Structure formats: structure tokens, C-alpha cells
C-alpha positions as CSV (number, residue, x, y, z in Angstrom):
1,X,98.3,136.3,134.0
2,X,98.6,138.8,131.1
3,X,97.0,142.2,130.8
4,X,94.4,140.7,128.4
5,X,93.5,138.0,130.9
6,X,93.3,140.6,133.7
7,X,91.0,142.8,131.7
8,X,88.5,140.0,131.0
9,X,88.6,139.1,134.7
10,X,87.9,142.7,135.7
11,X,84.9,142.8,133.2
12,X,83.7,139.5,134.6
13,X,83.2,138.1,131.1
14,X,83.1,134.5,130.1
15,X,85.0,133.7,126.9
16,X,81.8,133.5,124.8
17,X,81.0,137.1,125.8
18,X,84.4,138.3,124.6
19,X,83.9,136.4,121.3
20,X,80.6,138.2,120.8
21,X,82.1,141.6,121.6
22,X,84.9,141.0,119.1
23,X,82.4,140.0,116.5
24,X,80.3,143.1,117.1
25,X,83.4,145.3,116.9
26,X,84.5,143.5,113.7
27,X,81.0,144.1,112.1
28,X,81.2,147.8,112.9
29,X,84.6,148.1,111.3
30,X,83.8,145.8,108.4
31,X,86.6,143.5,109.4
32,X,86.5,139.7,108.7
33,X,87.6,137.6,111.6
34,X,87.9,133.9,112.5
35,X,85.1,131.5,113.5
36,X,84.0,131.1,117.1
37,X,86.0,127.9,117.5
38,X,89.1,129.5,116.2
39,X,88.6,132.6,118.3
40,X,88.2,130.5,121.4
41,X,91.6,128.9,120.7
42,X,93.2,132.2,119.8
43,X,91.9,134.0,122.9
44,X,93.4,131.3,125.0
45,X,96.8,131.8,123.3
46,X,96.6,135.6,123.5
47,X,95.7,135.5,127.2
48,X,98.5,133.1,128.1
49,X,101.1,135.1,126.0
50,X,101.8,132.3,123.6
51,X,100.5,134.3,120.6
52,X,101.3,138.0,119.9
53,X,98.3,140.4,119.6
54,X,98.8,142.3,116.4
55,X,97.0,143.7,113.3
56,X,93.2,143.8,113.1
57,X,92.8,141.8,116.2
58,X,94.8,144.3,118.3
59,X,92.5,147.1,116.9
60,X,89.4,145.1,117.8
61,X,90.6,144.4,121.4
62,X,91.2,148.1,121.8
63,X,87.6,148.8,120.7
64,X,86.2,146.1,123.0
65,X,88.1,147.2,126.1
66,X,88.1,150.9,125.1
67,X,91.9,151.3,125.6
68,X,95.1,151.9,123.7
69,X,97.5,149.2,122.5
70,X,99.9,150.2,125.3
71,X,97.2,149.7,127.9
72,X,96.8,146.2,126.5
73,X,100.5,145.6,127.1
74,X,101.4,146.0,123.4
75,X,104.1,148.5,122.7
76,X,104.9,149.7,119.1
77,X,108.1,147.7,118.9
78,X,106.2,144.6,119.7
79,X,104.4,144.7,116.3
80,X,105.1,141.6,114.2
81,X,103.9,140.1,110.9
82,X,100.3,138.9,111.3
83,X,100.5,135.1,112.1
84,X,97.1,134.8,110.4
85,X,98.9,135.1,107.1
86,X,100.9,132.0,107.9
87,X,97.8,130.1,108.9
88,X,96.1,131.1,105.6
89,X,99.1,129.8,103.6
90,X,99.1,126.6,105.6
91,X,95.3,126.1,105.0
92,X,95.7,126.8,101.3
93,X,98.5,124.2,101.1
94,X,96.5,121.6,103.0
95,X,93.5,122.2,100.7
96,X,95.8,121.8,97.6
97,X,97.2,118.5,98.9
98,X,93.7,117.1,99.6
99,X,92.6,118.1,96.1
100,X,95.4,116.0,94.7
101,X,94.1,112.8,96.3
102,X,93.5,111.1,93.0
103,X,93.0,107.4,92.2
104,X,96.8,106.8,92.2
105,X,97.2,108.2,95.7
106,X,94.2,106.2,97.0
107,X,95.8,103.0,95.7
108,X,99.0,103.9,97.5
109,X,97.0,104.5,100.8
110,X,95.2,101.2,100.4
111,X,98.5,99.4,99.6
112,X,100.0,100.8,102.8
113,X,97.0,99.6,104.9
114,X,97.4,96.1,103.3
115,X,101.1,96.1,104.0
116,X,100.5,96.9,107.7
117,X,97.8,94.2,107.8
118,X,100.2,91.6,106.4
119,X,103.0,92.5,108.7
120,X,100.7,92.6,111.7
121,X,99.7,89.0,111.1
122,X,103.3,87.9,111.2
123,X,105.0,90.3,113.7
124,X,102.2,91.6,115.8
125,X,101.0,95.0,116.7
126,X,103.6,96.5,119.0
127,X,106.0,97.8,116.3
128,X,103.2,98.5,113.8
129,X,100.6,100.5,115.8
130,X,102.6,103.7,115.7
131,X,102.9,103.3,111.9
132,X,99.1,102.7,111.7
133,X,98.4,105.8,113.7
134,X,100.6,108.0,111.5
135,X,98.9,106.5,108.4
136,X,95.5,107.3,109.9
137,X,96.6,110.9,110.8
138,X,97.7,111.5,107.2
139,X,94.3,110.3,105.9
140,X,92.4,112.3,108.5
141,X,94.2,115.4,107.2
142,X,93.2,114.6,103.6
143,X,89.6,114.0,104.7
144,X,89.3,117.2,106.7
145,X,90.4,119.3,103.7
146,X,88.4,117.5,101.0
147,X,86.0,120.0,99.5
148,X,83.5,117.7,97.8
149,X,81.9,114.3,98.5
150,X,83.6,113.0,95.5
151,X,87.0,113.6,97.0
152,X,86.1,112.8,100.6
153,X,84.3,109.5,100.3
154,X,87.1,107.4,98.8
155,X,89.5,108.7,101.4
156,X,87.0,107.9,104.2
157,X,86.6,104.4,102.9
158,X,90.4,103.7,103.2
159,X,90.5,105.5,106.5
160,X,87.7,103.3,107.9
161,X,89.6,100.1,107.1
162,X,92.9,101.4,108.4
163,X,91.4,102.7,111.7
164,X,89.6,99.4,112.3
165,X,92.9,97.6,111.8
166,X,94.7,100.0,114.2
167,X,91.8,99.5,116.7
168,X,92.4,95.8,116.6
169,X,96.1,96.3,117.1
170,X,95.5,98.5,120.1
171,X,93.1,95.9,121.5
172,X,95.7,93.1,121.1
173,X,98.2,95.2,123.1
174,X,95.6,95.8,125.9
175,X,95.2,99.5,125.1
176,X,91.4,99.4,125.6
177,X,90.5,103.1,125.5
178,X,92.7,103.7,122.5
179,X,91.1,100.7,120.8
180,X,87.7,102.0,121.5
181,X,88.6,105.5,120.1
182,X,90.1,104.1,117.0
183,X,87.0,102.1,116.3
184,X,85.0,105.2,116.7
185,X,87.2,106.8,114.1
186,X,86.6,103.9,111.8
187,X,82.8,104.1,112.3
188,X,82.8,107.8,111.6
189,X,84.8,107.3,108.4
190,X,82.5,104.5,107.3
191,X,79.5,106.8,107.7
192,X,81.2,109.5,105.7
193,X,81.9,106.9,103.0
194,X,78.3,105.7,103.2
195,X,79.7,102.1,103.4
196,X,77.4,99.8,105.3
197,X,79.9,96.9,105.3
198,X,82.8,98.9,106.7
199,X,80.4,100.4,109.4
200,X,79.2,96.9,110.4
201,X,82.7,95.5,110.6
202,X,84.0,98.4,112.8
203,X,81.0,98.2,115.0
204,X,81.1,94.4,115.6
205,X,84.9,94.4,116.0
206,X,84.6,97.1,118.6
207,X,82.5,94.6,120.6
208,X,85.7,92.7,121.4
209,X,86.8,95.5,123.7
210,X,83.6,94.8,125.7
211,X,84.4,91.1,125.8
212,X,87.9,91.8,127.0
213,X,86.8,94.1,129.8
214,X,84.1,91.7,131.1
215,X,80.9,93.0,129.5
216,X,80.0,90.1,127.1
217,X,76.2,90.9,127.2
218,X,76.9,94.4,126.0
219,X,79.2,92.9,123.3
220,X,76.3,90.7,122.1
221,X,74.0,93.7,121.8
222,X,76.6,95.7,119.9
223,X,77.3,92.9,117.3
224,X,73.5,92.4,116.9
225,X,73.2,96.2,116.3
226,X,75.8,95.8,113.5
227,X,73.5,93.3,111.8
228,X,70.7,95.9,111.5
229,X,71.8,97.1,108.0
230,X,69.2,96.3,105.3
231,X,69.7,92.9,103.8
232,X,70.9,94.2,100.4
233,X,73.6,96.4,101.9
234,X,75.8,93.7,103.4
235,X,77.5,91.0,101.3
236,X,77.0,87.3,102.4
237,X,80.6,87.2,103.5
238,X,80.1,90.1,105.9
239,X,76.9,88.4,107.3
240,X,78.9,85.3,107.9
241,X,81.5,87.2,109.7
242,X,79.0,89.0,111.9
243,X,77.2,85.7,112.9
244,X,80.6,84.2,113.8
245,X,81.4,87.3,115.9
246,X,78.0,87.1,117.6
247,X,78.7,83.5,118.4
248,X,81.9,84.4,120.1
249,X,80.2,87.1,122.1
250,X,77.5,84.6,123.2
251,X,80.2,82.1,124.1
252,X,81.9,84.7,126.3
253,X,78.5,85.3,127.9
254,X,78.2,81.6,128.6
255,X,75.1,81.2,126.4
256,X,75.8,77.9,124.6
257,X,72.5,77.6,122.7
258,X,72.7,81.1,121.3
259,X,76.4,80.5,120.4
260,X,75.6,77.3,118.5
261,X,72.7,78.9,116.7
262,X,74.9,81.8,115.5
263,X,77.6,79.4,114.4
264,X,75.0,77.5,112.3
265,X,73.9,80.7,110.7
266,X,77.5,81.6,109.9
267,X,78.0,78.2,108.3
268,X,74.8,78.5,106.2
269,X,75.7,81.9,104.9
270,X,79.3,81.2,104.0
271,X,79.6,81.8,100.2
272,X,81.3,79.3,98.0
273,X,84.1,81.8,97.4
274,X,85.0,82.9,100.9
275,X,87.2,85.7,99.7
276,X,86.2,89.2,98.5
277,X,88.8,91.8,97.3
278,X,86.4,94.5,98.6
279,X,86.6,93.1,102.1
280,X,90.3,92.4,102.6
281,X,90.0,92.4,106.3
282,X,87.8,89.3,106.5
283,X,89.4,85.8,106.6
284,X,86.9,83.0,106.5
285,X,88.3,80.8,103.8
286,X,89.8,77.4,104.6
287,X,90.6,76.9,108.2
288,X,89.5,80.2,109.5
289,X,85.8,79.6,110.1
290,X,86.6,76.1,111.6
291,X,89.1,77.9,113.9
292,X,86.4,80.3,114.9
293,X,83.9,77.6,115.7
294,X,86.5,75.8,117.7
295,X,87.3,78.9,119.6
296,X,83.7,79.4,120.6
297,X,83.2,75.8,121.6
298,X,86.4,75.8,123.6
299,X,85.2,78.9,125.5
300,X,82.0,76.9,126.4
301,X,84.1,74.0,127.6
302,X,82.7,71.7,124.9
303,X,84.7,68.6,124.1
304,X,83.8,68.6,120.4
305,X,85.8,71.8,120.0
306,X,88.9,69.5,119.6
307,X,87.7,68.2,116.2
308,X,87.2,71.7,114.7
309,X,90.5,73.0,116.1
310,X,92.6,70.0,115.0
311,X,91.1,70.3,111.5
312,X,91.8,74.1,111.5
313,X,95.4,73.5,112.7
314,X,96.0,70.9,110.0
315,X,95.1,73.4,107.2
316,X,96.3,76.6,108.8
317,X,98.3,78.8,106.3
318,X,101.7,80.1,107.2
319,X,102.0,83.7,108.2
320,X,99.0,84.0,110.5
321,X,101.2,83.8,113.7
322,X,98.8,85.5,116.1
323,X,95.8,83.6,114.8
324,X,97.8,80.3,115.2
325,X,98.7,81.3,118.7
326,X,95.0,81.7,119.5
327,X,94.1,78.4,117.8
328,X,96.7,76.5,119.8
329,X,95.5,78.1,123.0
330,X,92.0,77.1,122.2
331,X,93.1,73.6,121.4
332,X,95.0,73.3,124.7
333,X,92.0,74.5,126.6
334,X,89.7,72.0,124.8
335,X,92.2,69.1,125.5
336,X,92.4,70.1,129.1
337,X,88.6,69.7,129.4
338,X,89.0,66.2,128.0
339,X,91.8,65.4,130.5
340,X,94.5,65.2,127.8
341,X,96.9,67.3,129.8
342,X,100.2,66.3,128.2
343,X,99.2,67.3,124.7
344,X,97.4,70.4,126.0
345,X,100.7,71.5,127.6
346,X,102.6,71.0,124.3
347,X,100.1,73.2,122.4
348,X,100.1,75.8,125.1
349,X,103.9,76.1,125.1
350,X,103.9,76.5,121.3
351,X,101.2,79.1,121.6
352,X,103.3,80.9,124.2
353,X,106.2,81.1,121.8
354,X,104.0,82.5,119.0
355,X,102.4,85.0,121.4
356,X,105.9,86.2,122.4
357,X,106.8,86.6,118.8
358,X,103.8,88.8,118.1
359,X,103.8,90.4,121.5
360,X,100.1,89.8,121.8
361,X,99.0,90.7,125.3
362,X,95.5,89.2,124.8
363,X,97.0,85.8,123.8
364,X,99.7,85.9,126.5
365,X,97.1,86.5,129.2
366,X,95.0,83.5,128.1
367,X,98.0,81.2,127.7
368,X,99.5,82.2,131.1
369,X,96.2,81.5,132.8
370,X,95.9,78.2,131.0
371,X,99.4,77.1,132.0
372,X,98.9,78.1,135.6
373,X,95.7,76.2,135.9
374,X,97.0,73.0,134.2
């Protein structure tokens, strides 16, 4: 305990009382001091001895406790330059950096997110999640120090995409609490950006954490909540993706009728051009929606899943290693239901190899369970 901590204990004051007393003393002296939140942190540091008590704050504490600097444990030789000056310089620098977030920097940030996304498909999340988190931290700093909506919203938009990607990476590695928190970051950034599509995507993708921890009914409700944006705020491609995600949540809950209805809605809303440069995180062109349908039907134990999954496998692009691992696992499961065990084992072993390459815990768990039960 320091002298400062002892004095407050003797007074019987909670920290909020000390903050109010410091503010009163500062008002009487005409001295500007920090915000309540900053004072709370600074008091903790002063009372634990991690921060020297100097300058105006030393004077204010002397007023509040009606004592001399020496009685506070501060001797003349202890006087040091006010650390608040260093903090002021740091804040000024951070504000200046944020003000320089022009279109060129935003393109670099978007490019970095896309690079991580492309590498993640091929190599998996384990090596890339730390890079994603550093990327997010950099953008959070820019966002916190943006002084106008015009400078904040573009950064928030890129942050929402990057945080949702990192949330998916964490989920793939089995880091469920971190995945949930990263999706909350993505949702908050999407709200800051006033972007309904990004908010819907992060909300529905967060539902996969609920599926993985055995709460599929809650996952269904969360995906349906993501649908609630006004019709004109979500592109058709996003609506398609949301219905497919809802179908998977229904399949996890064992509701075959609701799953098939959602899949039909996804099919009916898929636009002719299933790519959108404004939605680089959605993959529904070519084999991807067929793969998703097959995944849902395989979860339900439906034999017809084999047709969709074989068609998806035949047209699967290279580079989607984790997605291919999931597809092969679904196909192995569907073939097992049909009694075609030899082919099922072949696909399961190939899926196991791809899951090992990408270090996907989610896929490895499914494949190991499949191989054990075969």
C-alpha cells in the first residue's frame, strides 16, 4: 500500500468520491484535469506506485487531503516532468495519423484484408489469426481517433469486414469466446459505418458459434434476426446467403422442413451474377451454393445430398482447401447413410489431409468422428 492508498482508506472514500473531490479542487483553482474515466485509471496507478504524483495533480491531492507533498510521500527530489505532457503528445500524434486515413490508405487496408482472406482459404487460420488481430487493432486505433463521420465510416466499413473474417478464423480454431468477441467488434463497426449488409453478415455468421456449442435453436433465431433489415437495404446476394445460413442452422436443429424451405428461398433469390465486389466475403457462385445445399442435406441424413455434393466437388475451384475439406466430409457422411462405406472412407481420408493442411479444428472434429463411426 502507498501513502495515497492509505489516506483514501482512512477517509473511507470510494474512488468516485475522490474523483469528485479532485474535480471540486480543480474547479476552485481553475485547473483543467482529465475525464472521470482517465482519473479512475490514473488514481489506480498513483495508488499502486506505478505513476509518479507530480505537477497540478500533486497540488490537487494536497488540497483534497489537506496535507503537504511530504505527507503524501512526495519529496522535492521526486519531482519529475509531468507525464501528462507525453500523453498529450501521443494523443496529438494519433489524431494526426487518423486524419491521414485517405482513400489510398483505405485501399491498402482493404487489400490487406483481402490478402488475409485469400491466404486463409489455402492455409487455414492458425498462422493468420494473429495477423488478422494486428490488422484489426490498427484500424480500431484509426477509428477511435477519427474526428468526423466522414473519416470514421470508411474505416469502420473495412474494420467490420476484417473483424468478421477474424471471427470466422477464431471459430475454425475452436476459440469460441474470441470468435464471439470478434463478431461483436464487426457488428459495432458495421453500425458505425451504417452498413446493413455488413451488419447482417456479421450477425448471421456469429450464429455458427451457437451451432458449434450446441445451441442451434438460438442460432436460427440469430440468423432470422439478421434478416430483419428493410428489403431495400440488403442486396439479393446477401439475402441468398442469409437464407442458406438459416437453412444450415435449421439442419443443425434437425428441422428438415424448415431447412428445405430456406434452401428453396436461397435458390430463388440467387442473382444471375453471383459475385459482388462490394461483398467480397460472400461465395455463392458455381459450386458453392450446391455445396451448401449438400452440407445441409447431409446434416439431415438425406440420401439426395450425394447428388449436390458430387456436382459441387466436380466444379470446385482450386484454392478453397478448407471448403473442400468440409465438402468431402459432407460427401463421406452422405455416402455412409447410403451404405457406400468404401467410397465414404476415401473421401473422409482426403478431407482429413486437407483439414490437417489448414489446421481446421472444426473440420478435424467432424472427420475424426466420421472415421470412428464408420
